[in-house]
Backbone as XML, in Angstrom:
<?xml version="1.0"?>
<chain id="A" units="angstrom">
  <residue number="1" name="UNK">
    <atom name="N" x="37.184" y="-4.521" z="-31.266"/>
    <atom name="CA" x="36.557" y="-3.468" z="-31.050"/>
    <atom name="C" x="35.104" y="-3.507" z="-31.658"/>
  </residue>
  <residue number="2" name="UNK">
    <atom name="N" x="34.561" y="-3.946" z="-32.806"/>
    <atom name="CA" x="33.309" y="-3.948" z="-33.422"/>
    <atom name="C" x="32.722" y="-4.989" z="-32.330"/>
  </residue>
  <residue number="3" name="UNK">
    <atom name="N" x="33.182" y="-6.114" z="-31.748"/>
    <atom name="CA" x="32.253" y="-7.183" z="-31.201"/>
    <atom name="C" x="31.951" y="-6.354" z="-29.784"/>
  </residue>
  <residue number="4" name="UNK">
    <atom name="N" x="32.570" y="-5.459" z="-29.555"/>
    <atom name="CA" x="32.103" y="-4.785" z="-28.179"/>
    <atom name="C" x="31.171" y="-3.983" z="-28.467"/>
  </residue>
  <residue number="5" name="UNK">
    <atom name="N" x="31.065" y="-3.139" z="-29.404"/>
    <atom name="CA" x="29.964" y="-2.495" z="-30.262"/>
    <atom name="C" x="28.537" y="-3.329" z="-30.266"/>
  </residue>
  <residue number="6" name="UNK">
    <atom name="N" x="28.819" y="-4.214" z="-30.837"/>
    <atom name="CA" x="27.571" y="-4.988" z="-31.032"/>
    <atom name="C" x="27.125" y="-5.508" z="-29.836"/>
  </residue>
  <residue number="7" name="UNK">
    <atom name="N" x="27.695" y="-6.020" z="-28.648"/>
    <atom name="CA" x="26.855" y="-6.405" z="-27.921"/>
    <atom name="C" x="26.230" y="-4.974" z="-27.067"/>
  </residue>
  <residue number="8" name="UNK">
    <atom name="N" x="26.692" y="-4.023" z="-27.106"/>
    <atom name="CA" x="25.974" y="-2.848" z="-26.600"/>
    <atom name="C" x="25.041" y="-2.626" z="-27.424"/>
  </residue>
  <residue number="9" name="UNK">
    <atom name="N" x="25.293" y="-2.672" z="-28.655"/>
    <atom name="CA" x="23.734" y="-2.074" z="-29.572"/>
    <atom name="C" x="23.013" y="-3.327" z="-29.330"/>
  </residue>
  <residue number="10" name="UNK">
    <atom name="N" x="23.280" y="-4.159" z="-29.024"/>
    <atom name="CA" x="22.191" y="-5.354" z="-28.999"/>
    <atom name="C" x="21.454" y="-5.399" z="-27.744"/>
  </residue>
  <residue number="11" name="UNK">
    <atom name="N" x="22.288" y="-4.817" z="-26.585"/>
    <atom name="CA" x="21.407" y="-4.802" z="-25.209"/>
    <atom name="C" x="20.543" y="-3.453" z="-25.032"/>
  </residue>
  <residue number="12" name="UNK">
    <atom name="N" x="20.998" y="-2.652" z="-25.909"/>
    <atom name="CA" x="20.026" y="-1.165" z="-25.615"/>
    <atom name="C" x="18.786" y="-1.519" z="-25.372"/>
  </residue>
  <residue number="13" name="UNK">
    <atom name="N" x="17.846" y="-2.114" z="-26.602"/>
    <atom name="CA" x="16.596" y="-2.360" z="-26.203"/>
    <atom name="C" x="16.446" y="-3.129" z="-25.172"/>
  </residue>
  <residue number="14" name="UNK">
    <atom name="N" x="17.088" y="-3.885" z="-24.576"/>
    <atom name="CA" x="16.565" y="-4.191" z="-23.244"/>
    <atom name="C" x="16.748" y="-3.565" z="-22.134"/>
  </residue>
  <residue number="15" name="UNK">
    <atom name="N" x="17.612" y="-2.701" z="-22.362"/>
    <atom name="CA" x="18.097" y="-1.643" z="-21.253"/>
    <atom name="C" x="16.832" y="-0.586" z="-21.402"/>
  </residue>
  <residue number="16" name="UNK">
    <atom name="N" x="16.337" y="-0.335" z="-22.345"/>
    <atom name="CA" x="15.120" y="1.054" z="-22.568"/>
    <atom name="C" x="13.912" y="0.285" z="-22.279"/>
  </residue>
  <residue number="17" name="UNK">
    <atom name="N" x="13.813" y="-1.139" z="-22.666"/>
    <atom name="CA" x="12.696" y="-1.840" z="-22.193"/>
    <atom name="C" x="12.415" y="-2.090" z="-20.535"/>
  </residue>
  <residue number="18" name="UNK">
    <atom name="N" x="13.733" y="-2.082" z="-19.821"/>
    <atom name="CA" x="13.428" y="-2.132" z="-18.343"/>
    <atom name="C" x="13.405" y="-1.088" z="-17.965"/>
  </residue>
  <residue number="19" name="UNK">
    <atom name="N" x="13.872" y="0.403" z="-18.464"/>
    <atom name="CA" x="13.882" y="1.513" z="-17.874"/>
    <atom name="C" x="12.361" y="1.911" z="-18.233"/>
  </residue>
  <residue number="20" name="UNK">
    <atom name="N" x="11.474" y="1.662" z="-19.006"/>
    <atom name="CA" x="10.137" y="1.938" z="-19.316"/>
    <atom name="C" x="9.201" y="0.990" z="-17.991"/>
  </residue>
  <residue number="21" name="UNK">
    <atom name="N" x="9.817" y="0.121" z="-18.410"/>
    <atom name="CA" x="8.948" y="-0.887" z="-17.011"/>
    <atom name="C" x="9.117" y="-0.392" z="-15.839"/>
  </residue>
  <residue number="22" name="UNK">
    <atom name="N" x="10.248" y="0.010" z="-15.684"/>
    <atom name="CA" x="10.744" y="0.665" z="-14.141"/>
    <atom name="C" x="9.963" y="1.777" z="-13.548"/>
  </residue>
  <residue number="23" name="UNK">
    <atom name="N" x="9.852" y="2.830" z="-14.932"/>
    <atom name="CA" x="9.185" y="3.976" z="-14.487"/>
    <atom name="C" x="7.828" y="3.966" z="-14.266"/>
  </residue>
  <residue number="24" name="UNK">
    <atom name="N" x="6.867" y="2.921" z="-15.287"/>
    <atom name="CA" x="5.425" y="2.266" z="-15.251"/>
    <atom name="C" x="4.742" y="1.400" z="-14.478"/>
  </residue>
  <residue number="25" name="UNK">
    <atom name="N" x="5.917" y="0.626" z="-13.984"/>
    <atom name="CA" x="4.990" y="-0.367" z="-13.255"/>
    <atom name="C" x="6.068" y="-0.516" z="-11.699"/>
  </residue>
  <residue number="26" name="UNK">
    <atom name="N" x="7.206" y="-0.544" z="-11.772"/>
    <atom name="CA" x="7.623" y="-0.937" z="-10.551"/>
    <atom name="C" x="7.911" y="0.408" z="-9.754"/>
  </residue>
  <residue number="27" name="UNK">
    <atom name="N" x="8.178" y="1.428" z="-9.997"/>
    <atom name="CA" x="8.244" y="2.689" z="-9.115"/>
    <atom name="C" x="6.810" y="2.983" z="-8.360"/>
  </residue>
  <residue number="28" name="UNK">
    <atom name="N" x="5.705" y="3.317" z="-9.424"/>
    <atom name="CA" x="4.258" y="3.489" z="-8.912"/>
    <atom name="C" x="4.025" y="2.786" z="-8.063"/>
  </residue>
  <residue number="29" name="UNK">
    <atom name="N" x="4.399" y="1.124" z="-7.720"/>
    <atom name="CA" x="3.945" y="0.344" z="-7.200"/>
    <atom name="C" x="4.508" y="0.223" z="-5.662"/>
  </residue>
  <residue number="30" name="UNK">
    <atom name="N" x="5.754" y="0.842" z="-5.637"/>
    <atom name="CA" x="6.455" y="1.113" z="-4.568"/>
    <atom name="C" x="6.079" y="2.517" z="-3.802"/>
  </residue>
  <residue number="31" name="UNK">
    <atom name="N" x="5.905" y="3.373" z="-4.653"/>
    <atom name="CA" x="5.050" y="4.605" z="-3.927"/>
    <atom name="C" x="3.860" y="4.467" z="-3.257"/>
  </residue>
  <residue number="32" name="UNK">
    <atom name="N" x="3.335" y="3.720" z="-3.986"/>
    <atom name="CA" x="1.548" y="3.175" z="-3.233"/>
    <atom name="C" x="2.291" y="2.406" z="-2.126"/>
  </residue>
  <residue number="33" name="UNK">
    <atom name="N" x="2.792" y="1.470" z="-2.113"/>
    <atom name="CA" x="2.928" y="1.071" z="-0.826"/>
    <atom name="C" x="3.383" y="1.413" z="0.232"/>
  </residue>
  <residue number="34" name="UNK">
    <atom name="N" x="4.647" y="2.737" z="-0.188"/>
    <atom name="CA" x="5.092" y="3.275" z="1.036"/>
    <atom name="C" x="3.855" y="4.509" z="1.480"/>
  </residue>
  <residue number="35" name="UNK">
    <atom name="N" x="2.927" y="4.674" z="0.911"/>
    <atom name="CA" x="1.885" y="5.611" z="1.063"/>
    <atom name="C" x="1.002" y="4.757" z="2.162"/>
  </residue>
  <residue number="36" name="UNK">
    <atom name="N" x="0.851" y="3.491" z="1.715"/>
    <atom name="CA" x="-0.169" y="2.758" z="2.354"/>
    <atom name="C" x="0.461" y="2.299" z="3.753"/>
  </residue>
  <residue number="37" name="UNK">
    <atom name="N" x="1.569" y="2.006" z="3.905"/>
    <atom name="CA" x="2.614" y="1.911" z="5.189"/>
    <atom name="C" x="2.129" y="2.766" z="5.894"/>
  </residue>
  <residue number="38" name="UNK">
    <atom name="N" x="2.322" y="4.106" z="5.390"/>
    <atom name="CA" x="2.376" y="5.274" z="6.349"/>
    <atom name="C" x="1.021" y="5.514" z="6.543"/>
  </residue>
  <residue number="39" name="UNK">
    <atom name="N" x="0.110" y="5.302" z="6.000"/>
    <atom name="CA" x="-1.305" y="5.366" z="6.531"/>
    <atom name="C" x="-1.787" y="4.534" z="7.261"/>
  </residue>
  <residue number="40" name="UNK">
    <atom name="N" x="-1.363" y="3.290" z="7.686"/>
    <atom name="CA" x="-1.499" y="2.310" z="8.472"/>
    <atom name="C" x="-1.098" y="2.481" z="9.639"/>
  </residue>
  <residue number="41" name="UNK">
    <atom name="N" x="0.236" y="3.221" z="9.740"/>
    <atom name="CA" x="1.288" y="3.657" z="10.983"/>
    <atom name="C" x="0.679" y="4.990" z="11.603"/>
  </residue>
  <residue number="42" name="UNK">
    <atom name="N" x="-0.270" y="5.728" z="10.640"/>
    <atom name="CA" x="-0.861" y="6.964" z="11.598"/>
    <atom name="C" x="-2.261" y="6.584" z="12.024"/>
  </residue>
  <residue number="43" name="UNK">
    <atom name="N" x="-2.712" y="5.367" z="11.733"/>
    <atom name="CA" x="-4.146" y="5.324" z="12.287"/>
    <atom name="C" x="-4.337" y="5.542" z="13.623"/>
  </residue>
  <residue number="44" name="UNK">
    <atom name="N" x="-5.218" y="6.356" z="13.959"/>
    <atom name="CA" x="-5.592" y="6.691" z="15.791"/>
    <atom name="C" x="-6.961" y="6.160" z="15.773"/>
  </residue>
  <residue number="45" name="UNK">
    <atom name="N" x="-7.168" y="6.266" z="17.680"/>
    <atom name="CA" x="-8.829" y="6.266" z="17.671"/>
    <atom name="C" x="-9.472" y="7.268" z="17.229"/>
  </residue>
  <residue number="46" name="UNK">
    <atom name="N" x="-10.682" y="6.752" z="16.273"/>
    <atom name="CA" x="-11.862" y="7.534" z="16.162"/>
    <atom name="C" x="-11.803" y="7.335" z="14.303"/>
  </residue>
  <residue number="47" name="UNK">
    <atom name="N" x="-10.533" y="7.066" z="13.799"/>
    <atom name="CA" x="-10.723" y="6.958" z="12.238"/>
    <atom name="C" x="-11.544" y="5.846" z="11.782"/>
  </residue>
  <residue number="48" name="UNK">
    <atom name="N" x="-12.077" y="6.124" z="10.710"/>
    <atom name="CA" x="-13.124" y="5.129" z="10.156"/>
    <atom name="C" x="-12.273" y="4.596" z="8.661"/>
  </residue>
  <residue number="49" name="UNK">
    <atom name="N" x="-12.106" y="3.122" z="8.863"/>
    <atom name="CA" x="-11.400" y="2.654" z="7.698"/>
    <atom name="C" x="-12.203" y="1.265" z="7.411"/>
  </residue>
  <residue number="50" name="UNK">
    <atom name="N" x="-11.830" y="0.954" z="6.108"/>
    <atom name="CA" x="-12.428" y="-0.111" z="5.401"/>
    <atom name="C" x="-11.356" y="-1.800" z="5.177"/>
  </residue>
  <residue number="51" name="UNK">
    <atom name="N" x="-12.007" y="-2.453" z="5.624"/>
    <atom name="CA" x="-10.899" y="-3.632" z="5.502"/>
    <atom name="C" x="-10.959" y="-4.141" z="4.170"/>
  </residue>
  <residue number="52" name="UNK">
    <atom name="N" x="-10.299" y="-5.054" z="3.872"/>
    <atom name="CA" x="-10.319" y="-5.841" z="2.418"/>
    <atom name="C" x="-11.193" y="-6.605" z="2.334"/>
  </residue>
  <residue number="53" name="UNK">
    <atom name="N" x="-12.273" y="-6.858" z="3.151"/>
    <atom name="CA" x="-13.364" y="-7.750" z="3.094"/>
    <atom name="C" x="-14.524" y="-6.504" z="2.905"/>
  </residue>
  <residue number="54" name="UNK">
    <atom name="N" x="-14.331" y="-5.635" z="2.875"/>
    <atom name="CA" x="-15.473" y="-4.388" z="2.682"/>
    <atom name="C" x="-16.222" y="-3.968" z="3.933"/>
  </residue>
  <residue number="55" name="UNK">
    <atom name="N" x="-15.613" y="-4.307" z="5.078"/>
    <atom name="CA" x="-16.023" y="-4.028" z="6.044"/>
    <atom name="C" x="-15.618" y="-2.557" z="6.880"/>
  </residue>
  <residue number="56" name="UNK">
    <atom name="N" x="-16.785" y="-1.881" z="7.198"/>
    <atom name="CA" x="-16.530" y="-0.302" z="7.373"/>
    <atom name="C" x="-16.517" y="-0.392" z="8.977"/>
  </residue>
  <residue number="57" name="UNK">
    <atom name="N" x="-15.407" y="0.306" z="9.619"/>
    <atom name="CA" x="-15.582" y="0.300" z="10.847"/>
    <atom name="C" x="-14.490" y="1.130" z="11.713"/>
  </residue>
  <residue number="58" name="UNK">
    <atom name="N" x="-14.567" y="1.489" z="12.770"/>
    <atom name="CA" x="-13.931" y="3.001" z="13.671"/>
    <atom name="C" x="-13.113" y="2.102" z="14.314"/>
  </residue>
  <residue number="59" name="UNK">
    <atom name="N" x="-11.346" y="2.680" z="14.371"/>
    <atom name="CA" x="-10.667" y="2.454" z="15.002"/>
    <atom name="C" x="-11.035" y="2.833" z="16.388"/>
  </residue>
  <residue number="60" name="UNK">
    <atom name="N" x="-11.003" y="1.686" z="17.577"/>
    <atom name="CA" x="-10.627" y="1.933" z="19.048"/>
    <atom name="C" x="-9.462" y="2.436" z="19.770"/>
  </residue>
  <residue number="61" name="UNK">
    <atom name="N" x="-8.453" y="1.292" z="19.112"/>
    <atom name="CA" x="-6.875" y="1.286" z="19.686"/>
    <atom name="C" x="-6.346" y="0.482" z="18.617"/>
  </residue>
  <residue number="62" name="UNK">
    <atom name="N" x="-5.118" y="1.381" z="18.351"/>
    <atom name="CA" x="-4.230" y="0.646" z="17.381"/>
    <atom name="C" x="-3.137" y="0.036" z="18.583"/>
  </residue>
  <residue number="63" name="UNK">
    <atom name="N" x="-2.669" y="-1.442" z="17.839"/>
    <atom name="CA" x="-1.755" y="-2.265" z="18.704"/>
    <atom name="C" x="-0.874" y="-2.697" z="17.723"/>
  </residue>
  <residue number="64" name="UNK">
    <atom name="N" x="0.292" y="-3.290" z="18.123"/>
    <atom name="CA" x="1.434" y="-3.421" z="17.385"/>
    <atom name="C" x="1.220" y="-4.088" z="16.229"/>
  </residue>
  <residue number="65" name="UNK">
    <atom name="N" x="0.667" y="-5.432" z="16.249"/>
    <atom name="CA" x="0.267" y="-6.028" z="15.157"/>
    <atom name="C" x="-1.290" y="-6.322" z="14.627"/>
  </residue>
  <residue number="66" name="UNK">
    <atom name="N" x="-2.392" y="-5.551" z="15.279"/>
    <atom name="CA" x="-3.559" y="-5.748" z="15.275"/>
    <atom name="C" x="-3.903" y="-4.092" z="15.481"/>
  </residue>
  <residue number="67" name="UNK">
    <atom name="N" x="-5.102" y="-3.884" z="15.097"/>
    <atom name="CA" x="-6.077" y="-2.773" z="15.454"/>
    <atom name="C" x="-7.626" y="-3.146" z="15.796"/>
  </residue>
  <residue number="68" name="UNK">
    <atom name="N" x="-7.701" y="-2.802" z="16.923"/>
    <atom name="CA" x="-8.797" y="-3.078" z="17.702"/>
    <atom name="C" x="-9.993" y="-2.185" z="16.872"/>
  </residue>
  <residue number="69" name="UNK">
    <atom name="N" x="-11.171" y="-2.497" z="16.102"/>
    <atom name="CA" x="-11.967" y="-1.898" z="15.484"/>
    <atom name="C" x="-13.444" y="-2.336" z="16.156"/>
  </residue>
  <residue number="70" name="UNK">
    <atom name="N" x="-14.364" y="-1.265" z="15.766"/>
    <atom name="CA" x="-15.960" y="-1.471" z="16.366"/>
    <atom name="C" x="-16.689" y="-1.312" z="15.187"/>
  </residue>
  <residue number="71" name="UNK">
    <atom name="N" x="-17.413" y="-2.602" z="15.405"/>
    <atom name="CA" x="-18.411" y="-2.849" z="13.929"/>
    <atom name="C" x="-19.339" y="-1.853" z="14.333"/>
  </residue>
  <residue number="72" name="UNK">
    <atom name="N" x="-20.327" y="-1.922" z="15.490"/>
    <atom name="CA" x="-21.229" y="-1.307" z="15.726"/>
    <atom name="C" x="-21.215" y="-0.902" z="17.414"/>
  </residue>
  <residue number="73" name="UNK">
    <atom name="N" x="-22.194" y="-0.342" z="18.135"/>
    <atom name="CA" x="-21.965" y="-0.109" z="19.608"/>
    <atom name="C" x="-21.731" y="-1.291" z="20.346"/>
  </residue>
  <residue number="74" name="UNK">
    <atom name="N" x="-22.211" y="-2.505" z="19.894"/>
    <atom name="CA" x="-21.801" y="-3.674" z="20.804"/>
    <atom name="C" x="-20.885" y="-4.680" z="20.370"/>
  </residue>
  <residue number="75" name="UNK">
    <atom name="N" x="-19.878" y="-4.654" z="19.044"/>
    <atom name="CA" x="-19.368" y="-5.601" z="18.467"/>
    <atom name="C" x="-17.534" y="-4.924" z="18.476"/>
  </residue>
  <residue number="76" name="UNK">
    <atom name="N" x="-16.831" y="-5.204" z="19.192"/>
    <atom name="CA" x="-15.608" y="-4.982" z="18.799"/>
    <atom name="C" x="-14.505" y="-6.111" z="18.371"/>
  </residue>
  <residue number="77" name="UNK">
    <atom name="N" x="-13.808" y="-5.808" z="17.653"/>
    <atom name="CA" x="-13.137" y="-7.253" z="16.973"/>
    <atom name="C" x="-11.597" y="-6.578" z="16.635"/>
  </residue>
  <residue number="78" name="UNK">
    <atom name="N" x="-10.414" y="-7.536" z="16.410"/>
    <atom name="CA" x="-9.277" y="-6.989" z="16.597"/>
    <atom name="C" x="-8.938" y="-7.553" z="14.789"/>
  </residue>
  <residue number="79" name="UNK">
    <atom name="N" x="-8.365" y="-6.564" z="14.004"/>
    <atom name="CA" x="-8.075" y="-6.877" z="12.688"/>
    <atom name="C" x="-6.705" y="-6.746" z="12.510"/>
  </residue>
  <residue number="80" name="UNK">
    <atom name="N" x="-6.072" y="-7.638" z="11.950"/>
    <atom name="CA" x="-4.768" y="-7.696" z="11.218"/>
    <atom name="C" x="-4.372" y="-6.223" z="10.646"/>
  </residue>
  <residue number="81" name="UNK">
    <atom name="N" x="-3.219" y="-5.566" z="10.865"/>
    <atom name="CA" x="-3.004" y="-4.697" z="10.313"/>
    <atom name="C" x="-2.700" y="-4.840" z="8.491"/>
  </residue>
  <residue number="82" name="UNK">
    <atom name="N" x="-2.564" y="-5.908" z="8.103"/>
    <atom name="CA" x="-2.248" y="-6.267" z="6.853"/>
    <atom name="C" x="-3.844" y="-6.129" z="5.787"/>
  </residue>
  <residue number="83" name="UNK">
    <atom name="N" x="-4.529" y="-6.346" z="6.947"/>
    <atom name="CA" x="-5.828" y="-6.621" z="6.263"/>
    <atom name="C" x="-6.659" y="-5.007" z="6.315"/>
  </residue>
  <residue number="84" name="UNK">
    <atom name="N" x="-6.294" y="-3.903" z="6.397"/>
    <atom name="CA" x="-6.764" y="-2.708" z="6.582"/>
    <atom name="C" x="-6.539" y="-2.035" z="5.103"/>
  </residue>
  <residue number="85" name="UNK">
    <atom name="N" x="-7.631" y="-2.154" z="4.507"/>
    <atom name="CA" x="-7.327" y="-1.397" z="2.648"/>
    <atom name="C" x="-7.309" y="-0.113" z="2.690"/>
  </residue>
  <residue number="86" name="UNK">
    <atom name="N" x="-7.943" y="1.021" z="3.450"/>
    <atom name="CA" x="-8.010" y="2.237" z="3.317"/>
    <atom name="C" x="-8.878" y="3.079" z="4.436"/>
  </residue>
  <residue number="87" name="UNK">
    <atom name="N" x="-8.074" y="4.289" z="4.470"/>
    <atom name="CA" x="-8.773" y="5.086" z="5.810"/>
    <atom name="C" x="-9.692" y="6.050" z="4.895"/>
  </residue>
  <residue number="88" name="UNK">
    <atom name="N" x="-11.121" y="5.944" z="5.320"/>
    <atom name="CA" x="-12.181" y="7.023" z="5.299"/>
    <atom name="C" x="-11.993" y="8.237" z="5.572"/>
  </residue>
  <residue number="89" name="UNK">
    <atom name="N" x="-12.078" y="9.183" z="4.863"/>
    <atom name="CA" x="-11.698" y="10.669" z="5.010"/>
    <atom name="C" x="-13.228" y="11.269" z="5.615"/>
  </residue>
  <residue number="90" name="UNK">
    <atom name="N" x="-13.731" y="11.620" z="6.512"/>
    <atom name="CA" x="-15.025" y="12.259" z="6.802"/>
    <atom name="C" x="-15.361" y="13.334" z="6.673"/>
  </residue>
  <residue number="91" name="UNK">
    <atom name="N" x="-16.259" y="13.298" z="5.902"/>
    <atom name="CA" x="-16.665" y="15.267" z="5.592"/>
    <atom name="C" x="-16.866" y="15.908" z="6.458"/>
  </residue>
  <residue number="92" name="UNK">
    <atom name="N" x="-16.565" y="17.280" z="6.678"/>
    <atom name="CA" x="-17.029" y="17.887" z="7.979"/>
    <atom name="C" x="-18.149" y="18.916" z="7.439"/>
  </residue>
</chain>
């Protein structure tokens, strides 16, 4: 019986470290990824976004894999949904 208690006692610090790692690192990253995915899914015409390259543009038309954006009045491009960093909230 003593051998079983030794194994549990020796694994307890590893279990505690994993729990701390999970709550401080893994869980917040999962939450942030879920929020980003929802933000990308909710984009609509007229929203301003910033790409991972730092370009600020306006959404013209969300599509399945890409989002058509307007850089200025003359230039419109398609950007992969994976490269949209964040949505800019307009100040009213």
